[in-house]
C-alpha positions as CSV (number, residue, x, y, z in Angstrom):
1,M,-32.7,42.1,52.3
2,A,-34.9,41.5,49.3
3,T,-35.0,38.1,47.4
4,I,-34.6,38.2,43.7
5,K,-36.5,35.7,41.6
6,W,-35.8,35.5,37.9
7,N,-38.5,34.1,35.7
8,K,-37.6,31.5,33.0
9,R,-38.0,34.0,30.1
10,A,-35.8,36.6,31.8
11,R,-33.1,34.0,32.4
12,R,-33.3,32.8,28.8
13,V,-33.1,36.3,27.3
14,F,-30.3,37.3,29.6
15,A,-28.3,34.1,28.6
16,E,-28.9,34.9,24.9
17,H,-27.5,38.4,25.4
18,I,-24.5,37.1,27.2
19,N,-23.9,34.6,24.4
20,Y,-24.3,37.4,21.8
21,A,-21.7,39.5,23.7
22,R,-19.3,36.6,23.8
23,Q,-19.6,35.9,20.1
24,E,-19.6,39.5,18.9
25,F,-17.2,41.2,21.4
26,G,-15.3,38.5,23.1
27,V,-15.2,36.7,26.5
28,T,-14.0,39.7,28.4
29,T,-17.0,41.8,27.4
30,A,-19.4,38.9,28.2
31,F,-17.8,38.5,31.6
32,R,-18.0,42.3,32.2
33,W,-21.8,42.2,31.5
34,F,-22.2,39.2,33.8
35,E,-20.3,40.9,36.6
36,K,-22.2,44.2,36.2
37,K,-25.4,42.2,36.5
38,N,-24.2,40.7,39.8
39,V,-23.4,44.2,41.1
40,I,-26.9,45.4,40.1
41,E,-28.5,42.4,41.8
42,E,-26.6,43.1,45.0
43,R,-27.7,46.7,45.1
44,I,-31.3,45.6,44.4
45,R,-31.1,43.1,47.3
46,Q,-30.0,45.8,49.7
47,Y,-32.0,48.7,48.3
48,P,-34.8,47.4,46.1
49,E,-36.2,50.9,45.4
50,S,-32.9,52.6,44.7
51,Y,-33.2,52.4,40.9
52,P,-35.5,54.9,39.1
53,I,-39.1,54.2,38.1
54,E,-39.3,53.4,34.4
55,S,-41.1,56.3,32.9
56,L,-42.2,54.4,29.7
57,L,-44.0,51.9,31.8
58,M,-45.8,54.2,34.3
59,H,-49.2,53.4,32.7
60,K,-48.8,49.8,33.9
61,R,-50.4,48.4,37.0
62,R,-47.1,47.5,38.6
63,I,-44.2,49.9,39.3
64,Y,-41.3,48.9,37.1
65,R,-37.8,50.1,37.8
66,G,-34.8,49.9,35.5
67,A,-31.1,49.5,36.0
68,V,-28.8,50.2,33.1
69,L,-26.5,47.3,32.5
70,M,-24.8,48.7,29.4
71,K,-25.6,51.6,27.1
72,N,-28.3,49.8,25.2
73,F,-29.3,47.2,27.7
74,K,-31.5,47.7,30.8
75,L,-32.7,45.3,33.5
76,L,-36.3,45.9,34.4
77,Y,-37.8,44.7,37.6
78,V,-40.8,44.9,39.9
79,Y,-40.4,45.1,43.7
80,Y,-43.1,43.6,45.9
81,P,-42.6,45.2,49.4
82,T,-45.1,42.9,51.2
83,S,-43.1,39.8,50.3
84,D,-39.8,41.6,50.0
85,T,-39.1,40.0,46.6
86,V,-38.0,41.3,43.2
């Protein structure tokens, strides 16, 4: 089972998006986003390479994968198989 490590910037940006969702769409929507993130994290823990490779970032040195959280919001991550971390 892979370990997920969020960097500080990613945590801050995600918190900003959750706050935006709460202010613009209500607590229910913000809670739905947060729950969807938890579902995505659980799938990544169990199957870190299950989400597709992000085609727009294929020119980068690392292999980025993307999980769609909402229609206009995608969580991008890198999986390191040697250390089993995301």
